[in-house]
N, C-alpha and C positions, 0 to 999 in steps of 0.2 A: 400664574398671576402675581403681580406685584402686591405686596400688604405692607400697611403701614406698621412702624414700630409701636409697641405697646407702650403707652404714656398716661400718666394720671393728671396731666396738665389740664386745667379747666377748658372747656369748649366756650370761646368768646365771641363767635361770629355765626351769622345764621343768613338764611335766604327764606323771603316769604313770596310764595307764588300768588299774584294779586291780579292776573290779567283777564280772568274769566268774565262772561257777560252777564251772568246771574239772571238768566231768562225766567227762572221759576221764582225770583223774588220780585218780580215786576207787580206793581209800579215802582217800588222802591229804587229799582236799579235803571229806571228809564233816564236819570239824570246824574247817576254816581255808579262807580264800581262797586261789586258785592262787598268787599272789604270796609267801605265807607258807609255801608248800612249800619244804623244804630239800634242797638237792643233797647226796646222801649223802656223807658224809666232809668237809663244809665247816663244819657246825654253825651256817650262815648262811642264812635265807630267800632266795629269789630277789630279792626287794625290796632286801633288805639289800645284795647285790651290786650292784645297779642304783644305790642311793644313793651308796655308795662310789665308783663309777665317775663318776657325774654330779659329784659334789664334786670329784674329781681333775681333772675338765675344766672347771672353773671355775664350776660351777653353785652358786648360794648359795641358791636358794628353789626348792622343789618344791610343786606341788599334786598329792596323790594323790586320784584319783576312785575312791570306795569303793562296793560294793554288796553282794553276797553276803558274809554273816558280816562285816560291815563292823566291828563291834565287837572282832573277834579283831584285826584289823589295827591298829586304832586303839589298842588296848591295847599292842601290841608296839611301835608308833611312840612312845607316850608313855614307854615304859621304857627304849627302846635308847638308847645313846650316839650320836647321829646327827652326821654331818660337816656338815650343813646345817640350813636352816630348812624344816620340812615343815608343810603345813597340808591338812587332809582335807576333802572334801565328799562327801555320800552321795547316790547317786541312789535315790530313794524307790521308783521304778518304772524299768524299762529305757528307756534314752533311745536305744539304738544306739550305735555306735561314733562317729558324727558328732555326735549330740546329746551324748553324754557328753563329747567334747572341748570342746564349746561351753559347757557347764555348768561344767566345770573351769577353762576359760580364763578365766571371769568372776571367778575368785578370784586370778589371777595378780596380784602385786603392781606390776608395772609393764606395764600393758597397751598402752603405746606403744612397747614394745620387743619383738623378736623372741623366740621361745621354742622349745625342743625339747618333743618328745613321744615317748613310748614305750608300747608295751603292756607289762603287767605281767608277761608270762610270758617276756620276752626277756633272754637272758643273753649279753652280748658285750663285746668290748674293741676298741676303735679310737679313731682321733682324732676326737671331736666338733667340735674347733676347726677341723679340716681341711674337715669337712662344712659347717660354719658359712662358712668362706671360699668354698667351692665355690657355696653358695646365694647368698652376696653377689655374688660374680662374675657370676653369670648374671642378678641382679636379678630372681630368682624369688619368686613369693608363697608357694610351698610346695616343699620338697625332700624326698624320701623315699631312704633308704638301700636299696640294692639288694644282695641276696645270690644267690650262685650255689650251690644246695645240691646235695649228693650224692644222686643218686638211689639209693633203698633197695634195689634190686634190682641183680643182676649184669647187664650187657649182653652181647649177642653181635654181634661184627662180621663181616659176610660180604662177599664180592665180588659183582660184577654177576651171576654165574652162580649165585649161591646157596650157594657153598662157605663153610664157617665158617673164618674165619681166626683168630679170637682171642676170648677171653672176659675181660671187664673187670669187675672188682669194684668196685661202688659208684662208677661215673663221675660227674664232674660234670655237671649238667644243662646242655643248650644254652641254657635260658633263665634269665634273671635273674627273681627275685621281689621282692616288696614285703618288707623284712626288719623292718617294724613300728616304725621309727625315723625321726623327722622333725625338719626345721627349718621353722618357720613365720614368716612376716612378720607384724608386728602386725595388720593388716587382715584376715589370714586368718579369725580367729574370726567377723567378720562375715558371711563366707561360707558358714559351716556351717550345717546344717539343725538345727532345734530338736529334732527327732527323725529317725532313720534313719542310714544309712551314708553318711559323705562319700565313700567310694571309689566309690559309685554316682551320686553327684550333684556334689560339688564338684571332686573330682579330674578326672573326665571334662571338666567345663567349662574348668578351668584348662589342661588338656592341649590343648584346642582353641584356647585363647588364647596357647598357648606361654608359660605362666606356671608350669608344673610340671616341676620337675628331677628328676633321677634320679641319685644319687652311689653308684656302685659300691663296695662295701666293699673296702678294700685287700687286696692278694693275702697270704694267711696269716692275716688277722683272724679271731679266734674269734667264731662266731655260732651260736646255737642258740635255737630257740623250744621252750620246755618246755610241751608239749601232753599228752604221754602217759607212762604210767610207763616204758615203754622209753626216752623222752628222758632221764627222769631216770638211768637206767642208763647210758645212753650218755655223758651229761655227767660223771658220776662216773668212768668209765672213761678218757675223755679227760683228765680233770683228773689221774688217776694217772699215765697215760702221759706227760703232760707234767712231771709232777714238781712241780705247782703247789701252792701252800698257800691256805688260805681268806684272803680279803681282808676 
């Protein structure tokens, strides 16, 4: 397998997958794609927060892969005061996550350089530069961010005799999950399927070849996938508690 040369040059380009229908976020997604849904109290859609964050992390060029209600997202991008250059591509038929990444990557301005990618429903803040350094140090072909979400139910702790010892509200999961954020070497796009899911094809092969790395999100880093109406409510509550303002 071809591997990229180790370089400490900054990563300055990214792909955002923004083509999903967001059926679990209805009625918010009846007239807009999921990345255009606003977090209550911020006045900015999810993708607006993502673009601000990417720009702050040194990204200058973003390719947004659109699908469901693409024209709504494109209209907003055309009218917004954006901190970086954005190009859109439109999937005329669903290609799957891997196919969508490959399709969007073909529009990156510098195909011989590494790139970030993120799902269009992720809202987070952490150092992408640190993740890129982690990726480079391991000479990985692909690196995925790993999050440890809280379990949405209370847990019960018992001893070996079955006596209840404690109740734990929303404990952290014992497992790390794919956080939906990536750093890819330039040659990664060649390994993606034309259609289908890279997590079932490309990633398992890279893992077997020890070319896939996992970057745990730093302690205390904010991360949330906005999948449901409850996620919107929880995100707004967390912002209020943290006393943050819209970025």
